[in-house]
C-alpha positions as CSV (number, residue, x, y, z in Angstrom):
1,M,-34.7,19.7,-30.7
2,T,-35.1,16.2,-32.0
3,Q,-35.4,13.2,-30.3
4,K,-33.2,10.5,-30.7
5,I,-34.3,7.3,-32.1
6,V,-32.9,4.1,-30.9
7,S,-33.3,1.0,-33.5
8,N,-32.1,-2.1,-31.4
9,K,-34.3,-5.3,-32.3
10,A,-33.5,-6.7,-28.5
11,L,-34.6,-3.4,-27.1
12,G,-37.8,-3.7,-29.7
13,T,-38.6,-7.7,-28.5
14,G,-37.5,-7.8,-25.2
15,V,-34.7,-9.5,-23.3
16,A,-33.7,-13.4,-22.7
17,G,-35.3,-14.5,-19.4
18,E,-38.6,-11.3,-19.0
19,F,-41.8,-12.0,-19.2
20,Y,-43.3,-11.5,-23.0
21,S,-46.5,-10.3,-21.3
22,T,-48.8,-9.8,-18.1
23,E,-50.9,-13.1,-18.7
24,P,-51.0,-15.3,-15.4
25,Q,-46.8,-15.5,-14.3
26,R,-45.8,-17.1,-11.3
27,T,-42.2,-17.3,-10.2
28,R,-40.7,-18.6,-6.6
29,G,-37.2,-17.1,-5.3
30,K,-34.5,-19.7,-5.0
31,I,-30.8,-19.6,-4.1
32,I,-28.5,-21.0,-7.1
33,E,-25.5,-23.4,-6.5
34,S,-24.4,-25.4,-9.3
35,A,-21.4,-27.7,-9.6
36,S,-20.5,-26.0,-12.6
37,E,-21.0,-21.8,-11.9
38,A,-20.0,-21.1,-15.7
39,L,-23.4,-23.0,-16.7
40,N,-25.4,-20.0,-14.8
41,L,-26.7,-18.3,-17.2
42,I,-30.3,-16.3,-17.3
43,A,-33.2,-18.3,-19.2
44,V,-31.5,-21.6,-18.2
45,A,-33.5,-24.8,-17.0
46,V,-32.7,-25.5,-13.2
47,T,-33.4,-28.3,-11.0
48,H,-33.9,-28.0,-7.3
49,V,-31.0,-29.3,-5.3
50,A,-31.2,-32.5,-2.9
51,D,-31.9,-32.1,0.3
52,E,-32.7,-28.2,-0.1
53,D,-35.9,-27.0,-0.3
54,D,-34.2,-23.9,-1.2
55,Q,-31.5,-23.9,-3.3
56,V,-31.5,-24.9,-7.1
57,G,-28.7,-25.6,-9.8
58,V,-28.1,-26.3,-13.4
59,A,-28.0,-29.9,-13.8
60,A,-28.7,-30.3,-10.3
61,S,-30.8,-33.1,-10.4
62,T,-33.9,-34.5,-12.3
63,V,-36.6,-32.2,-10.9
64,F,-37.4,-29.2,-12.8
65,A,-37.4,-25.6,-11.0
66,G,-37.7,-23.3,-13.5
67,L,-36.3,-21.1,-15.7
68,I,-33.9,-18.4,-14.0
69,G,-35.9,-15.1,-14.9
70,S,-35.9,-11.2,-13.6
71,P,-32.1,-10.8,-15.6
72,K,-32.3,-6.7,-14.3
73,T,-32.8,-8.0,-10.9
74,L,-29.4,-9.7,-10.8
75,Q,-26.0,-8.1,-9.5
76,R,-23.3,-9.1,-12.7
77,V,-19.9,-8.2,-13.0
78,G,-20.3,-7.4,-16.6
79,L,-23.2,-5.8,-18.8
80,D,-23.1,-8.9,-21.4
81,A,-26.9,-10.7,-20.9
82,Q,-24.6,-13.6,-20.4
83,T,-22.4,-13.1,-17.9
84,V,-22.6,-16.0,-15.4
85,I,-24.6,-15.8,-12.0
86,P,-22.2,-16.3,-9.2
87,N,-23.5,-19.4,-6.9
88,G,-24.9,-18.1,-3.3
89,T,-27.0,-15.4,-5.7
90,A,-30.9,-15.0,-4.9
91,I,-32.9,-15.6,-8.0
92,E,-36.2,-15.8,-9.5
93,C,-37.3,-19.0,-11.0
94,I,-39.8,-18.5,-13.8
95,L,-42.4,-21.2,-13.4
96,Q,-45.4,-20.1,-15.4
97,G,-45.8,-17.5,-18.2
98,Y,-45.0,-16.5,-21.4
99,V,-41.0,-15.8,-21.6
100,I,-38.6,-14.7,-23.6
101,V,-35.4,-17.3,-24.2
102,N,-33.1,-17.5,-26.8
103,L,-33.2,-20.4,-28.9
104,P,-30.3,-21.9,-30.5
105,A,-32.3,-22.7,-34.3
106,A,-35.0,-22.0,-36.1
107,A,-38.4,-22.9,-34.3
108,D,-42.5,-22.5,-35.2
109,I,-45.2,-21.9,-33.0
110,G,-46.4,-25.3,-31.3
111,D,-43.0,-26.8,-31.2
112,F,-42.3,-28.8,-27.8
113,V,-38.9,-26.9,-25.7
114,Y,-36.9,-29.0,-23.5
115,F,-33.8,-28.2,-21.7
116,T,-30.8,-29.8,-22.1
117,D,-29.9,-31.6,-18.9
118,A,-26.2,-31.4,-18.6
119,T,-26.7,-27.6,-19.6
120,G,-30.1,-25.9,-18.5
121,L,-29.8,-24.8,-22.2
122,L,-33.3,-24.8,-24.2
123,T,-33.8,-26.8,-27.4
124,T,-37.0,-27.0,-29.3
125,I,-38.4,-30.0,-31.8
126,A,-41.5,-30.3,-33.7
127,P,-44.7,-32.5,-31.7
128,D,-43.7,-35.3,-34.0
129,G,-40.1,-35.5,-33.8
130,V,-37.8,-37.4,-31.8
131,P,-36.9,-35.9,-28.6
132,P,-33.5,-34.9,-28.5
133,A,-30.9,-37.3,-26.3
134,S,-30.3,-36.3,-22.8
135,S,-33.2,-33.6,-22.6
136,T,-36.3,-33.3,-20.8
137,R,-39.1,-31.4,-21.9
138,L,-40.3,-28.4,-20.1
139,P,-43.2,-28.7,-18.4
140,G,-45.8,-27.5,-20.9
141,G,-43.5,-25.9,-22.8
142,T,-43.8,-24.9,-26.1
143,V,-43.0,-21.9,-29.2
144,Q,-46.0,-19.4,-28.6
145,I,-46.6,-15.8,-30.0
146,K,-44.8,-16.1,-33.7
147,N,-42.1,-18.1,-35.6
148,V,-38.6,-17.8,-34.8
149,I,-36.7,-17.9,-38.5
150,A,-32.6,-18.4,-36.8
151,A,-30.8,-19.0,-34.0
152,G,-31.6,-15.8,-31.6
153,L,-35.0,-14.6,-29.0
154,G,-38.1,-16.3,-29.2
155,I,-40.7,-16.6,-27.0
156,I,-42.3,-19.9,-25.5
157,Y,-45.1,-20.3,-22.9
158,L,-44.2,-22.7,-19.8
159,D,-46.1,-23.9,-16.8
160,S,-45.0,-26.0,-14.1
161,A,-48.2,-27.7,-13.6
162,G,-48.5,-28.1,-17.7
163,D,-47.9,-31.5,-19.9
164,K,-44.8,-32.9,-19.8
165,S,-45.3,-35.8,-22.3
166,D,-43.3,-35.6,-25.7
167,S,-43.7,-37.2,-29.1
168,T,-43.5,-40.7,-27.8
169,G,-46.0,-40.3,-24.8
170,T,-43.7,-39.9,-22.0
């Protein structure tokens, strides 16, 4: 009997929201409560909800809480990776590690990673580039391991205790 071979790039390179390696990793459990549930997607940035220690949300404040991670542990209505996570769901916020994420365009190793304040979606720019408007640098956020040649999966490193400065020095 011949063994069937599955050829799927996403399976070979990982799933957005998962760790790429077993090097130092840090997560924290939280409850997601975003103003717009439609923004609750895997591997987007969330911020702390004011006066609620255990709650985070997309665009909830200006205090970074992590990236939504561990997609295989979440209960979702559909199997699509972009199905929204309902408010009130327990999630894992990734605070440190090499993480597989969706990037909107090509990126080079060493590019800085930002999240859009209003949507939590990630974007990248060269270290000497102009930071995107209405965006915040992911703490320690840089593209790592391999260049990303087009929109799609990429590997970034983040560390919530890391450097948040950008090319402007802020």
